[in-house]
C-alpha positions, 0 to 999 in steps of 0.5 A: 178291023176284022170281022167274025160271025157271031154264032147262029145269029149270022151277024158279022161283028167286029172283033173288037166291040164297044163295052159301054159300062163305063160311059154310064157314069154311075159306077165309073167316075170321071166319064164326060158325055162329050168325050164318051160321044167322041169315043163312040164315034171313034169306034165307028170310024175304026170299024167297030159295029157292035156296041154292048150296053145295059139298062142298069148302065147309069139307069139308061144313061149309057143306052141314051148316049148310044142312041144319040150315036145311032141317030148320027151315023149312016153305018149299020151298028149292032146294039146288044143290051141287058135286062137287069135281075128284078132283085138287083142281085149280082151274081144270080140269086133267088128264084126266077120269079124274083130275078126275071119274071116275064113282065119284067123282061118285057118292060125292061126291053121296052125301056131299052128301046125307048132309051136307044130310040130304036124299034128293035134290039139286035141282041137282048141278054139277061144280065145274070144266069143261074142253072137253077132256072134252066127248067123254067120256061117263063124267061125264054117265053118272054124273050121269044114273044119279044122276037116274035113281036119284032122287038129283038132279033136274038137273045142270050145271057151274060154268065156270072162272073168267073162261073162259065160252066154254070151255062154249059147246060143252057148252051147245050140246049140251044135255047139261046143265041149268044153268051157273054163271058169273062175271059182274059189272061188271068181267067182262062176258065172258059177255055175248059168246057164253055167254048167247045160247048158253044162251037158244038151248038154254034152259040156266039161268044162275046168276051167281056173284061179283057183287061181285068178291070184295068189290071191287064193294062198295067195302069194299076199299081199299089199307090193307084187311087180311084175317085170316091163312089167308083166301084173299083175302090171294092174290086181292088180293095185291101192288098189286091192292087199289090197282087195285081201289080206283081202278076202284071210285072211277070207278064211284062217279060213277054213284051218285045218285038211280037207284042209291044204293050200290055193291052195289045197282049191282053186283046190279042190273047182274048181273040186267039180262040176261034170260038170268040166272035168279039171282044168288048173292052170298056172304052171311055176315051177316043184315044183308047178306042183307036189303040184297042181297035188296032189289036184286030189288025195285029197278027195272031199271037205265036204258039210260043207266047200262047204256051207262056200265057198258060202259066199266067192263069189266076183263078180268083174272084175279086167282084163284090156281091150285091 
């Protein structure tokens, strides 16, 4: 495992982090707590030292599992969590007072700390962001007070799905320490302007959804089914599985001696920009953890492969609005 500096925080974080949405169980069906705990242990054994979770993941269940692991390891693990918008609107909608009033931010932070069983969070993020809130101070004042009280070390935002430029003004203001953003072979848009802005202001970049919710692993076919209640039934609704299948088939032509598998290609692509500090694939089994962690030890993708991947950009949004 290799490590990179997370922007101005100075934290040395693993190139592959642990995305802990799936182990919350509420929207990803099929997770088992015993295997989730094994996956977390396997991640730490593989050198992963950044775990990203959120209060809303299973209504705190993901955080509580992570808290169990933190009590069982002597390794220094950095934990990032997120404050859900009070109005529970994804993507961000409504006024700041409706989404992130100061007392709501504080209450959620306290609940996350209790779930995790720790006194201080390394990173606390707003789970959505709207540029309409930029001129208001209540959200940043609440986060600064939490930092002054020793409850959090650093803070940032998780940018709305496929809207990296919605946070450009915020990044350039230097009001935040980190951003979390979707970046993968299909959604290459953060390279347009966001990454360079983060480099200019030394804002750390955490990349989420490197596998496009599973499509870039090659596991989604036109006949793939998901359990009842699994949110992927919405993400891959209609003919989307067929669309994804056709796109991924074209990517398979790039596999060979340099890159042997689609998951490896997906992760190594996400790691190629120097502005990226860590990539956090969702992981629910120890088998997947070990395979994903290995991407950090692989060589950088060749210029030829990177040039080919430019042609696989696919601008679209499958996420359902809440």
